[in-house]
VMD Tcl script that draws the C-alpha trace (Angstrom):
set ca {
  {-33.21 20.77 -5.00}
  {-32.69 23.88 -2.92}
  {-30.29 21.46 -0.75}
  {-28.24 20.70 -3.57}
  {-28.11 24.58 -5.09}
  {-26.32 25.19 -1.82}
  {-23.34 22.80 -2.42}
  {-20.02 23.95 -4.15}
  {-20.19 23.21 -8.20}
  {-17.85 19.89 -7.70}
  {-19.54 18.52 -4.81}
  {-22.85 18.90 -6.72}
  {-21.58 17.54 -9.74}
  {-20.45 14.56 -7.55}
  {-23.52 13.86 -6.02}
  {-25.62 13.90 -9.65}
  {-22.87 11.30 -11.20}
  {-23.09 8.91 -8.35}
  {-27.09 9.41 -8.48}
  {-27.09 8.49 -12.06}
  {-24.30 5.61 -10.76}
  {-26.82 4.30 -8.11}
  {-29.75 4.20 -10.36}
  {-28.39 2.66 -13.11}
  {-26.56 0.11 -11.54}
  {-29.72 -1.28 -9.21}
  {-31.55 -2.23 -12.79}
  {-28.12 -3.28 -13.63}
  {-28.27 -6.05 -11.04}
  {-31.72 -6.56 -11.28}
  {-31.67 -7.35 -14.78}
  {-28.91 -9.62 -14.49}
  {-30.72 -11.67 -11.41}
  {-33.78 -11.70 -13.60}
  {-32.09 -13.19 -16.55}
  {-30.46 -15.61 -14.68}
  {-33.43 -16.88 -12.52}
  {-35.94 -16.53 -15.33}
  {-34.39 -18.36 -18.20}
  {-32.83 -21.42 -15.66}
  {-36.63 -21.48 -14.65}
  {-37.36 -22.07 -18.10}
  {-34.80 -25.10 -18.45}
  {-31.75 -23.18 -19.80}
  {-28.68 -24.90 -18.60}
  {-25.55 -23.04 -17.21}
  {-23.66 -22.89 -20.24}
  {-26.81 -21.19 -22.24}
  {-27.39 -18.78 -19.69}
  {-23.92 -17.71 -19.86}
  {-24.26 -17.28 -23.56}
  {-26.66 -14.56 -22.80}
  {-24.33 -12.56 -21.32}
  {-21.82 -13.07 -24.08}
  {-22.55 -10.14 -26.05}
  {-22.80 -8.08 -22.72}
  {-19.33 -8.63 -22.18}
  {-18.01 -8.74 -25.90}
  {-19.80 -5.06 -26.01}
  {-18.70 -3.78 -22.53}
  {-14.85 -4.72 -24.29}
  {-15.57 -2.62 -27.10}
  {-17.35 0.39 -25.35}
  {-14.56 0.88 -22.67}
  {-12.11 0.79 -25.56}
  {-14.04 3.41 -27.71}
  {-16.05 4.97 -25.00}
  {-12.66 6.95 -23.70}
  {-12.05 8.47 -26.58}
  {-15.56 9.23 -27.05}
  {-15.88 11.19 -23.36}
  {-12.58 13.14 -24.49}
  {-14.28 14.43 -27.65}
  {-17.71 14.77 -26.72}
  {-17.66 15.09 -22.83}
  {-18.74 12.76 -19.85}
  {-21.88 14.34 -19.11}
  {-22.93 12.83 -22.72}
  {-21.59 9.83 -22.69}
  {-23.72 9.06 -19.24}
  {-26.74 10.26 -20.22}
  {-26.30 8.24 -23.63}
  {-25.76 5.35 -21.07}
  {-28.71 5.80 -19.41}
  {-30.66 6.08 -22.49}
  {-29.35 2.91 -24.09}
  {-30.05 0.90 -20.55}
  {-33.71 2.45 -21.02}
  {-34.22 0.89 -24.47}
  {-32.44 -2.64 -23.52}
  {-34.81 -2.72 -21.00}
  {-37.77 -1.93 -23.32}
  {-36.83 -4.71 -25.80}
  {-37.21 -7.10 -23.25}
  {-40.99 -6.56 -22.73}
  {-42.23 -7.84 -26.17}
  {-44.26 -10.83 -26.35}
  {-43.05 -13.81 -24.62}
  {-42.38 -15.92 -28.08}
  {-40.16 -12.63 -29.19}
  {-37.80 -13.64 -26.34}
  {-35.41 -15.73 -28.29}
  {-31.93 -16.28 -27.18}
  {-30.62 -14.08 -29.90}
  {-33.15 -11.13 -29.00}
  {-32.33 -11.40 -25.53}
  {-28.53 -11.49 -26.45}
  {-29.09 -8.44 -28.18}
  {-30.78 -6.58 -25.56}
  {-27.56 -7.67 -23.22}
  {-25.20 -6.06 -25.67}
  {-26.78 -2.95 -25.67}
  {-27.45 -2.89 -21.87}
  {-23.12 -4.13 -21.53}
  {-22.55 -0.90 -23.65}
  {-24.86 1.32 -21.61}
  {-23.10 -0.20 -18.40}
  {-19.49 0.58 -19.42}
  {-20.57 3.90 -20.79}
  {-21.81 5.17 -17.34}
  {-19.29 3.58 -15.19}
  {-16.23 4.84 -17.32}
  {-17.79 8.51 -17.38}
  {-18.46 7.88 -13.30}
  {-14.85 7.35 -12.61}
  {-13.00 9.48 -14.95}
  {-15.32 12.53 -13.86}
  {-14.03 12.25 -10.02}
  {-10.53 12.70 -11.31}
  {-11.88 16.22 -12.51}
  {-13.68 17.10 -9.62}
  {-10.80 16.85 -7.18}
  {-7.71 18.82 -6.65}
  {-4.67 17.46 -8.05}
  {-3.19 17.53 -5.10}
  {-5.82 16.04 -2.93}
  {-4.51 12.57 -3.75}
  {-5.72 11.26 -0.36}
  {-9.43 12.57 -1.17}
  {-9.07 10.94 -4.36}
  {-8.85 7.72 -2.76}
  {-11.64 8.43 -0.46}
  {-14.24 9.65 -3.45}
  {-13.61 6.52 -6.06}
  {-13.86 3.96 -2.71}
  {-17.26 5.79 -1.94}
  {-18.07 5.54 -5.21}
  {-17.51 2.05 -6.32}
  {-18.54 0.63 -2.86}
  {-21.60 2.14 -3.02}
  {-22.41 0.86 -6.51}
  {-21.35 -2.55 -5.79}
  {-23.37 -2.39 -2.73}
  {-26.35 -1.13 -4.77}
  {-25.83 -3.90 -7.28}
  {-26.55 -6.70 -4.63}
  {-29.42 -4.70 -3.74}
  {-30.39 -5.08 -7.40}
  {-29.88 -8.93 -7.49}
  {-32.24 -8.64 -3.91}
  {-34.72 -6.35 -6.28}
  {-34.52 -8.51 -9.32}
  {-35.26 -11.99 -7.45}
  {-38.09 -10.14 -5.40}
  {-39.67 -7.84 -8.55}
  {-39.71 -11.65 -10.18}
  {-41.65 -13.46 -7.66}
  {-44.07 -10.48 -7.26}
  {-44.84 -9.23 -10.65}
  {-43.04 -11.43 -12.75}
  {-40.65 -11.05 -15.48}
  {-42.44 -8.05 -17.53}
  {-43.99 -6.31 -14.86}
  {-39.95 -6.21 -13.21}
  {-38.92 -5.02 -16.32}
  {-41.43 -2.20 -16.83}
  {-40.79 -0.94 -13.54}
  {-37.35 -0.62 -13.99}
  {-37.16 1.27 -17.08}
  {-39.94 3.84 -15.92}
  {-38.02 4.84 -13.01}
  {-34.71 4.55 -15.27}
  {-35.88 7.11 -17.55}
  {-36.80 9.54 -14.88}
  {-33.06 9.64 -13.76}
  {-32.19 10.01 -17.44}
  {-34.25 13.20 -17.78}
  {-33.05 14.57 -14.71}
  {-29.54 13.94 -15.75}
  {-29.97 15.59 -19.21}
  {-30.29 19.22 -17.07}
  {-28.33 19.02 -14.54}
  {-25.03 17.55 -15.44}
  {-21.88 19.91 -16.46}
  {-21.73 20.68 -20.27}
  {-18.10 20.41 -20.33}
  {-17.18 17.64 -18.21}
  {-14.19 15.44 -19.04}
  {-13.66 17.09 -22.59}
  {-10.14 17.11 -23.56}
  {-8.77 20.24 -25.00}
  {-6.35 18.34 -27.47}
  {-8.54 16.26 -29.29}
  {-7.04 12.58 -29.28}
  {-6.95 10.77 -32.54}
  {-8.91 7.55 -32.18}
  {-5.32 5.61 -32.36}
  {-4.77 6.71 -28.54}
  {-7.04 4.44 -27.25}
  {-4.37 2.45 -26.65}
  {-2.79 3.73 -23.20}
  {0.98 4.19 -23.72}
  {1.28 4.46 -20.30}
  {3.40 1.30 -18.89}
  {0.91 2.00 -15.72}
  {-1.85 2.11 -16.79}
  {-1.06 -1.32 -19.21}
  {0.10 -3.13 -16.09}
  {-2.56 -2.30 -14.34}
  {-4.96 -3.26 -16.72}
  {-3.33 -6.70 -17.61}
  {-3.60 -7.38 -13.87}
  {-7.27 -6.28 -13.42}
  {-8.34 -8.46 -16.06}
  {-7.20 -11.67 -14.22}
  {-8.88 -10.38 -10.88}
  {-11.89 -9.94 -12.49}
  {-11.88 -13.09 -14.42}
  {-10.62 -15.05 -10.94}
  {-14.11 -13.65 -9.57}
  {-16.36 -14.53 -12.70}
  {-15.00 -17.94 -13.45}
  {-17.08 -18.95 -10.38}
  {-19.35 -16.23 -9.31}
  {-21.52 -15.64 -12.46}
  {-22.94 -18.74 -13.24}
  {-21.51 -21.99 -11.44}
  {-22.50 -20.37 -7.78}
  {-25.82 -19.61 -8.35}
  {-26.78 -22.77 -10.14}
  {-24.56 -24.55 -7.48}
  {-26.43 -23.38 -4.69}
  {-29.71 -24.02 -6.32}
  {-28.81 -27.47 -7.36}
  {-26.58 -29.11 -4.68}
  {-28.41 -27.49 -1.70}
  {-31.47 -27.17 -2.86}
  {-32.28 -23.52 -2.01}
  {-34.87 -21.75 -4.04}
  {-34.76 -18.45 -5.93}
  {-35.21 -16.13 -2.77}
  {-32.37 -18.00 -1.14}
  {-30.21 -17.62 -3.77}
  {-30.95 -14.40 -4.99}
  {-31.04 -13.12 -1.12}
  {-27.67 -14.69 -0.59}
  {-25.82 -13.26 -3.37}
  {-27.32 -9.76 -2.75}
  {-26.36 -9.57 0.88}
  {-22.88 -11.09 -0.58}
  {-22.40 -8.06 -2.73}
  {-23.57 -5.32 -0.32}
  {-21.04 -6.38 2.24}
  {-18.33 -6.33 -0.81}
  {-19.26 -3.02 -1.63}
  {-19.54 -1.76 1.99}
  {-16.17 -3.00 2.17}
  {-14.65 -1.17 -0.77}
  {-16.10 1.92 0.74}
  {-13.92 1.43 4.16}
  {-10.82 0.51 2.03}
  {-8.77 3.52 2.62}
  {-9.20 2.83 6.47}
  {-8.20 -0.53 5.86}
  {-5.12 0.00 3.78}
  {-3.57 3.17 4.62}
  {-1.65 2.83 8.29}
  {-0.59 6.64 8.21}
  {-1.73 10.02 6.82}
  {1.29 10.40 4.67}
  {1.14 7.02 2.54}
  {-1.12 6.08 -0.32}
  {-1.44 2.30 -1.64}
  {1.12 1.70 -4.34}
  {2.31 -1.68 -6.34}
  {3.23 -3.24 -2.68}
  {-0.05 -3.53 -1.58}
  {-2.03 -4.53 -4.87}
  {0.84 -7.57 -4.99}
  {0.03 -8.24 -0.77}
  {-4.02 -8.37 -1.21}
  {-3.55 -10.29 -4.25}
  {-1.64 -12.96 -2.54}
  {-4.17 -13.08 -0.05}
  {-6.86 -13.67 -1.78}
  {-5.19 -16.49 -3.71}
  {-5.49 -18.83 -0.74}
  {-9.68 -18.45 -0.21}
  {-10.53 -20.05 -3.62}
  {-7.76 -23.34 -2.80}
  {-9.31 -23.74 0.50}
  {-12.89 -24.03 -0.70}
  {-11.74 -26.10 -3.74}
  {-9.95 -28.65 -1.49}
  {-13.12 -28.66 0.91}
  {-15.74 -29.64 -1.94}
  {-12.92 -32.25 -3.59}
  {-12.90 -34.17 0.10}
  {-16.58 -33.56 1.02}
  {-15.63 -31.44 4.30}
  {-18.28 -29.88 5.39}
  {-19.01 -28.00 2.27}
  {-21.76 -25.68 2.55}
  {-20.23 -24.13 5.55}
  {-17.02 -23.80 4.21}
  {-18.35 -22.61 1.10}
  {-20.34 -19.52 2.52}
  {-17.74 -18.68 5.15}
  {-14.59 -19.00 2.28}
  {-17.01 -16.64 0.16}
  {-17.61 -13.97 2.85}
  {-13.84 -14.14 3.52}
  {-13.47 -13.90 -0.50}
  {-15.70 -10.79 -0.57}
  {-13.58 -8.98 1.95}
  {-10.27 -9.54 0.23}
  {-11.51 -8.96 -3.11}
  {-13.40 -5.75 -2.51}
  {-10.09 -4.38 -1.30}
  {-8.27 -5.34 -4.42}
  {-10.99 -3.65 -6.33}
  {-11.03 -0.70 -4.72}
  {-7.02 -0.48 -4.78}
  {-7.06 -0.72 -8.58}
  {-9.83 1.47 -8.68}
  {-8.15 4.28 -7.13}
  {-4.54 3.12 -8.54}
  {-6.04 3.74 -12.11}
  {-7.81 6.92 -11.27}
  {-4.31 8.16 -9.91}
  {-2.51 7.13 -13.05}
  {-4.72 8.59 -15.22}
  {-3.88 11.53 -17.41}
  {-5.46 15.19 -16.54}
  {-6.20 15.85 -20.20}
  {-8.10 13.34 -21.68}
  {-8.56 11.19 -18.36}
  {-11.40 8.83 -19.91}
  {-8.83 7.43 -22.47}
  {-6.61 5.55 -19.83}
  {-9.76 4.76 -17.41}
  {-11.36 3.66 -20.63}
  {-8.84 1.04 -21.54}
  {-8.76 -0.34 -17.90}
  {-12.14 -0.90 -18.23}
  {-11.98 -2.16 -21.47}
  {-9.60 -5.21 -19.82}
  {-11.82 -5.15 -16.56}
  {-14.74 -5.90 -19.10}
  {-12.10 -8.69 -21.06}
  {-11.92 -10.27 -17.48}
  {-15.45 -10.78 -16.96}
  {-16.34 -11.91 -20.51}
  {-13.59 -14.47 -20.12}
  {-14.56 -15.31 -16.55}
  {-18.51 -15.52 -17.57}
  {-17.69 -18.17 -20.63}
  {-15.33 -20.07 -18.40}
  {-17.94 -20.01 -15.80}
  {-21.00 -21.63 -17.46}
  {-18.57 -23.99 -19.68}
  {-16.33 -25.76 -16.58}
  {-19.23 -25.95 -14.56}
  {-21.23 -27.94 -16.74}
  {-18.21 -29.98 -17.84}
  {-15.79 -30.20 -14.66}
  {-18.21 -28.72 -11.54}
  {-17.58 -25.79 -9.09}
  {-14.39 -26.84 -7.63}
  {-12.61 -26.92 -10.92}
  {-13.87 -23.33 -11.45}
  {-12.44 -22.20 -8.21}
  {-8.99 -23.90 -8.89}
  {-9.09 -21.70 -12.14}
  {-9.73 -18.68 -9.86}
  {-6.79 -19.30 -7.80}
  {-4.65 -19.76 -11.16}
  {-6.06 -16.12 -12.10}
  {-5.42 -14.65 -8.88}
  {-1.67 -15.83 -8.62}
  {-1.27 -14.39 -12.15}
  {-2.87 -11.12 -11.35}
  {-0.12 -11.15 -8.48}
  {2.82 -11.69 -10.71}
  {1.60 -8.98 -12.55}
  {1.50 -6.75 -9.98}
  {5.14 -7.02 -9.22}
  {5.64 -4.54 -11.92}
  {3.13 -1.73 -10.82}
  {4.87 1.45 -9.51}
  {5.76 1.65 -6.01}
  {6.70 4.52 -3.78}
  {8.45 5.14 -0.53}
  {6.15 8.07 0.67}
  {3.17 9.93 -0.68}
  {2.11 12.92 0.69}
  {-2.15 13.32 1.24}
  {-4.48 14.49 3.51}
  {-6.55 11.29 4.30}
}
mol new
graphics top color blue
foreach p $ca { graphics top sphere $p radius 0.5 }
foreach p [lrange $ca 0 end-1] q [lrange $ca 1 end] { graphics top cylinder $p $q radius 0.2 }
display resetview
């Protein structure tokens, strides 16, 4: 605490926000793995498991749309703390007796968790815009990449944590440990976050939740298809395929997906070094187009290998690794661009609208993942993924482009 007090106010607030985000992400990743593995072991079908997350994604869409407006009115510190508290409540809902854990009850808990997750994420991403000086776009890129990358790496750790806790102390024990830990983080955050962070000087009307910026609207559309392309095969289809076709147990599935997400997050953290060839140039629409086209090739290669039974396990694992690297770069570029495009006053409005599109993409991908896998198999999910990525690339043609941008990276 003494060392924290010696830091500048901006750095101190950034570290508190990041710590909150990290703690939340651990529980979010662990809870997702707990629900997938626990309910699959109870005999739920892939489509039924996907439906358990339906409200999670639907309420994520609603929360991002309304959350940006709420953050502009009451401040990002309050929206972040509300998100932490709601996650504690969502976890507590799963501590009821086993006979109460009906599909509807779990969906309701997931709905609350979806609200919590997107309030927390919107607050964290919006706050960075306010903590970095306007002229320091290079520094903004690095801070956004570091936050996004570390969050996804910890989500991977959360996957592993969920699988491990499920094996060691069971479903109820795992949920209880996470709820108590997050409650302590919430109490610390209540007394540590800056009170006026992100509150708009001119209170926006509710109609302003729909962005009037063409750049934000185009990027949001690209983001929706980008995340739909990942979740259409990653959320339900992939873990079930690894378990049924390759005979992997829960530890292997959870551990592999955890390592994938950790590596994905690490690449996001290094994206500024991978995408900036000189200190005078920051990413723009050309970069978003290039990296989307590169990504679109990977699901096609994997789908062909599965169709023709050609070294399926090797191609799937290697292809997934390459997909993770390229997807991480695409995601980090988008995360920087939205914070860069967002207006200074009421930044959470633009960021909230963008993450609403992000949540919509996850919703579409999650539902399709269960349905398409159950009906047509993993190969078809991959072809749909490729189609979504090509759509992302086409939309990216309309993103702003610049010749040079002064920045210190």
